[in-house]
N, C-alpha and C positions, 0 to 999 in steps of 0.2 A: 500652301500658296506662297507664303513669304519666303520659304526656303527656295522655291523654284525661281522666284523673282531675283533673289540674291545670287542664285547660281548663274542666271543670265548676265548679271552685272559683273560676275567674276570669270566669265568665259572669254578666252582669247578668240578673236575673230578669224585668226589664221588656222589654228589647230582645233578649234571648237572644244577645247578642254579648259579646266580650271587653270588659272594663271600659274606658271612655274617661273620663279625669279622674274616677276614683271618689271618692265622698264617703260619709261615715258618719253615720247617724242616731243619736239618743240610745239607741235599742234595740240598736244594734250592727250592724245590717244595712247592706250596702254597695250602692250603685247608681251608674250613670253620672250625672254631674252634670246633663246635659240631661234625662235620663229622669226623675229624681226631681223636677226643677224643674217639668217639665210636669205630673206627677201632683199636686204640691202646689198648682200654679196652679189646676188643675181643682177641687181640694178647697177652694180659698180662698173660694168663694161661701158654703159652709156654715160656714166657719171651724172645721171639724173636720178635723184632720190625723191620718192614720193611716199606718202603715208598710205598703206594698203586700205585704211578705213575711209579717209576723206579725200584722198588723192591730192592733198596739199603738197606742193613741191617744196622740197627742202633745199636750201642754198648749198649745203655741203653735208657730208656725213659726219655728224657730231658723235662724240663718245656717248654711249648709252648710260643713263643714270638710273639706278635701281629705285623703284617706287616701294620704299620700305613699308609704308602704311598699308598699301594694297597687298603686299606680300604677306603681312601679318594677318590681314583679314582673310585671305585665301587659305592660309594654313589653319586658322581657327575654324573656317567653314568645313574643310576636309576632316578635321578632327571630330567635329560634331556630326558629320554625315559620312561615316566610313563606307557605306554602301556605294556612295557616289565618288569614291576616291579614285576609281579607275579613270584613266584619261579619256573621258568621253565615250561611254558605251553607246554605240549607234544601233539604230533599228536594222534588223537582219533583212527585212523585206524591202527597205528603201535603198535599192542598189544604185539608183541614179542620183541620189542626193544624200548628203551627210546629215541625217536627222537623228537627234538624240533619242534613245529608248526611254519609254516611260515605265515599262514593265518587262519582266522576264518570265517566260513560261517554262516551268520545270519539266513538264512532260515533253514538250516539243524541243526544249533546249534552244529557244530562239529569243531574241530581244525584240520588243515591239514598241513602236512609237505610239502616240496617243490615238492616231487614226487607225492603226492596225489592231490596237487593243479592242476597239469597238466591234470589229468584224471577226475577232478570234473566237474559237470554240469556247462556249460558256459551260461546258460540262464540268462536274466536280473533279474529274481526273486532270483537267488542265489548271494547274495551280499557278496563279499569277502572283509574283512578288516584286519587290523593288529591283531595279536593274542590278545585276550582279554577274560576275564572271566565275564565281566560286560555285559552280554547279556540282562538282564532285562531293562537296560537303552536304549537299541537299539530297543525294540519292544513295540508295543501298549499294555498297560495292559488290554484293553477291548477285542481286537480282536486277540491278540498274533501275529500280523503281523509286518513286518519291518516298522519302521517309515520312510516315504518317503517325507512328505510334512510339510510345516510350515503354521499354521493358524495365520495370522497377526491380526485378530480380537481378538482372545483369547490368543495370544502370546504363542502358544502351538505347539508341534510336534505331527503329526497325521499320521495314516496309510491310505492305499487306501480305506478301508472300512469306515473310519471316514469321508471321503470326500463324501460318498454316503448316509450314514445313521448316525444318532447320532447328538450330539449338534453342530458339525462343518459343517453340511450340509448347503450349500448355502453361506458359508463364502469364502473369497478369500484365496485360498490355492496355495502356490508356491512350486515348487520342492526344496528340500533341497540344491541341487547343485546350483540353481539360487540364493537362499537366501544367501548361503555360499559365492558365488562369489560377490554378492552385498555388503555383510558385509566385505569381504576381500578388496573390492575396497575402502570402507570407511576407513578400517584399514590402507590400503596403503596410503591414503591421510593423515591419522593421523600420520603414520610412517614418511611420507615426512615432515609434519609440525614439528614433534618431532625431526626428524633428523636435520632439519634446525635450530630448537631452540637449539638442542644440539651443533651444530656447532657454533652458536652464543655464547653459554655458554663456549664452549672450547676456542673460540676466546677471550672472556673476561678473561678466566682463564690465557691464554697465555699472554694477555696484562698485567694482574696483576702480573704474574710471571716475565715478562720483567720489570715491574715497580719495583717489589721487588728487582730484580737483580740490576736495575739501582740505587735504593735507597741504596742497600748494597755497590755498587761501590762508590756512592757518599759519603756514610758514611766512607768508607775506605779512600777515597781521603781527606775528611774533617778532619778525624782523623790525617792523615799524615800532613795536612796543619796546624792544630792546634798545633801538636807537633813541627813542624818547626817554627811556629810563636812564641810559648812560648820560644823555644830555642833562637830565634832571639831577643825576648823581654828581656830575661835574659841577653843576650850579650849586648843589648843596655843599660839595667839598670846598668850592671857592668861598661860600658863605662861612663854612666852618673855619677855613683858613683865616679869613678876615676877623672872625670872632676871636680865634685863638691869638692872632697877632695883636688885636686890640687889647685883649686881656693881658698879654705879655707886656705891652706898652704901659697899661694901667698899673700892673704890678711893679714894673720898673720904676715908674714915677713914684708910686707909694713907697717902695723900698728905698729909693734914693732919698726921699724926704726923711724917712726914718733914720737912715744912715747919717744924713747931714745933721739931724738933730742930735744923734748920738755923738758925732764928731764934735759938735759945738759944746756939748756937756763935758766930753772928755777933754776938750781944750781948756774949759774953765777949770776942770779938775787938775789939769796939768799945771796951770798957772798957780793954783793953790799949793800943789806939791812943790813947785819951784820955790815959792815963798817959804814954805815950811823947811825945805832943804837949805835955803840960805840962812834961816834962823838957826838951824842945827849946826851948820858950819861955823857961824859966829860963836855959838855956845861952846863949841869944841875949842875955840881959840882963846877962851877966858883963862886967865892965869890966877885970878883970885878965887880960892875955893868957895868962899861964902857967896860971892856974886854968882858963881857957876851954879851952885845948888839952888839958890833962890830963883834964878832964871829957868833952871831945869824944871822946878816944881811948877812955875808959872806956865811953862810950855805944856806940861802934862795935864794941867787943869783946863786947858782951852778946848779939850774934847775933839781935837782934829782926828779924822778917820783916814788911816793909811790904806784901807781896803779898796777894791774895785767896785765902784757904784754903778757900773753900766747896767742899763735896764734892758738891753737888747742882746740877743744871741744871733750874730750875723749868719752863721752856718745853718741854724735852725730856720731862720727866715728864708734863706735861699731854698732849702729843701722843701719847706711848706709851699712856696710859690711853684716849684717844679711839679709837686704832687697835684696842686690845684689845676695847673695847665694840662697835665697828663690826663687827669680825670675829665676835664672838659673835652679834650680831643677824643679820648677813648669813648666817652658817652656819645659824642657826635658820630663817630664811626659806627658804633653799635646801632644807633637810630637809623642811619642811612642804610646799612646793610639789612637791618630788619625790614625796612620798607621795601628794599629791592627784592628780598626773598618773598615777601608777601605778594608783591606785584607779579613776580614771575613764577612763583611756586617752584623754585629751583631746588636742586638736591642740596640738603644740608648735612655737613659733616657733624657727626654725633660724638660727644665726649663720653665714650663708653667706660663705665666703671664696673668692675666685677663685684658680684654680691656674695660676700663670705657666708651668708646664711644659706646659700644654695650649694656651696662648694663641697664636693666629696672629701672625705678625710685623707685621701691619697693625692690631693691637689693642694699645692702650696701657692699662696698668693703673695705678690710683692706688696711692699708697704703702701704704694700708691694705688693698689688694686688695678694695675694696668697689665699685669703679666700673670700667667698661670703655668705652674711647673708640675711635672709628675714627680712624686716622691714616694719612697718606701717607708718613710717615717710617718706614722699615724699622727695626724694633726690634732687628734683628741678634741674635736669639736662636738658639742652636744647634739644628740640625735633628735631631729625635728622633722615634721612633715615636709618641710621645704627642701631638706638636704638630700642631695643625690647620694646613692650608695656607691656609684662608680665615679671614675675620675672625670667629672663634668662640673660645669659651673655656668650660671646664667648671669646676665648683666643686671645691675640695679635699674638701668634705663628700660623703659617700656614704651612702645610706640603704638598708637591707635589711629594715626592719620599722617598725611604728608609724605615727603620724599626724604630719605636719610641714607647715609653710608658711613661705614667705618672700615679701617684698614688693619690687617693683622700680619705680623711678621712670623712666618712659619718655618724659617730657615733652620731653626735649632731643633726641629722635631720631624720625624718621618712617619709618625702614626698619630693623626689628628682628625678632628672634624670641626668645621665652623659653619654657622648658619643662624637660624632663628627658631624660636619655640614658643608655644603658648605656656603660660604659667600653670595651666591645669594638667600638663603632661605628667605621667607617672615618674616617681623618683626612685623606685626599686623594681627589680625584675627585668627580664629581657626586653620588655616594651619600653623601658625607661632610657634605653640608648637613644641618643639624638639621631633622628632619621628613621628609627625602627618603630614609628608610630604615626598616627594620622595628625599629630599635633606638633610636628617639627620637620624642618627642611634643612638639609645640610650638603656641603661639599666635603668629601672624605679623601684623605691620602692614607694609603696603607702600603708602606714601603715605596715601591715605584709605580703603584697603580692608583689611578684617580677615578672617582665615581661620585655620582649624585644619588642621594638616598632620601626617600620619603615614603612613609607608611610601609617600610620594609622592602620596597621595590628599589633594586640597585640598578643604576644605569651607568655602564662603563663609559669613561671619557678618555679618548686617545690623546693624552696630553702629558707633557713632561715640563714641570716648572723650571724656569731658568733662574729666578731670583728668590722665590719663596714668599713674596709679599703679595697678599690678595686683598681685594676690596669686595665687601659685601654691600650691595645696593638694595634698599627696600623702598618700594612704592606701595605703601599700605592701601591707599584708596583703590588702586587697580589690582591689588593682590599679586604683585610681581616681586620675586626675590631673585637677584642676579649675582653672579660671581665673576670677577675679573682678576687677571694676573697683572700686576703693575710692572710691566717691562716696556721695552721700546720696540714696536708700538704696544699699547695696552691690548691684551688678548681677552676676548669674551670667552668664558669657560662654559657656563651653563645658566639657564634661566628657568625658574618655576613660575607657573601661573596658577594661582589659587584664589579661593574666596575666603578671605580672612574674617573670622567671626569673633576673635578675641584680640586683646592687645598682645603684642609679641615682644620677646626679649632677645637680645643677642645671646647665642648659645655656643659653648666651646667644650670640646673633648680633647684631652691630651694624655696619651699613653706613655710618651717618652719625651725628654727634653722640655722645651718651653714654647709657649705661644705668647707673643708680645703685641699688645695693642699699640698702634701708632697714632690713634686719634682719641 
């Protein structure tokens, strides 16, 4: 009923069909563009233009403006009701009036309005369907009878005569109603499955939308937190600056007082030395030997000290003050940064130091334990349970929480692995290679090939390094190990997601050349 009412609203009163390119007159009535154009052209001779619907006289023939909204509604209606797409199927029996057909009889091949449907033959042979002009698709091309059965052998629609004679004789034939119901049943199952799948998809969409909203909220909270933190850090830096400047001023006053005291003492000493010098000069001018020797003996007995009696070392004082100021500023910076890290849980750079007790005897370590080199010279280290048999080494550092990263210069080696490992991983045998067990995760370069390896599973990476400096990022709490190449811009190489159950160490394998830690 709703479809019929909508059809009436979408029917042009001139052609009695669904609107085609509808336009609107000044009086508000709508017509097909071609229909109203023909009417206005016919009225042009008298130069009196009226609306065919309400007979309202138009002052002049205005340009016709397309009703876009009505056009879109008409197109949507035709798409949803393809059987009614034909331009007004009229009743075959209403020859004196243009009445739209309500049904089509396949047997009689006539279109019937609502009134003629009531008086039409009600026998089963007279199949009534929605109005259509596509009658050929409804009848057997051989016998010109209504298609009533479906041949499952030939996957064809057949008539009653086809079931008795012809190529379909003896085949399994099912009434179209039965086949239709079975197909609808399967479609309903598919609809149920698709509906369920759609609900799951909608649920995932809502979950992602909620996650996006949460991330946006987190981003807003983090933004505010960072702004507050930076503001607080600036305040602390200002306070630290004032404290350092006050300390510098205090030290300057203290040092100046000490230096003034020393200058005063040295000035007194200078006067004594001047007096002593004058006496010696007079003594040198004595011509009488006895008087000279007597005065010389007297001068020697007076106990005058010619040495430097300074109690202060100016250079040592200045150095001591600088160290004290430096310690004050350094400690202040450390406290401020530690608090910032605590508040933001930011990524911390780790000062990685290599553990010689784990290094294989074909790995040479630098004096500062920041570089590992492949060597053919046996390092003759004692064999212990912690020592690798192969050219590998772990860090002294171990991590059991937080966010950390370290950087490695690999430019002097073409065969290496970098990553993380549990301390419980094997130290001998094939399973002791980094990445070839369940207790280590690594990025590997083997010549010109890059790959990620964990538990023996090798994942190729289509990547060519440009600078050879890599960053290893560890988020222990979330079990994330990521690798980045430090170039412009920074390139993400690979990320592992794992459940970490032990503390992890930075792990290194070097078969040629050298790996150099930059942090």
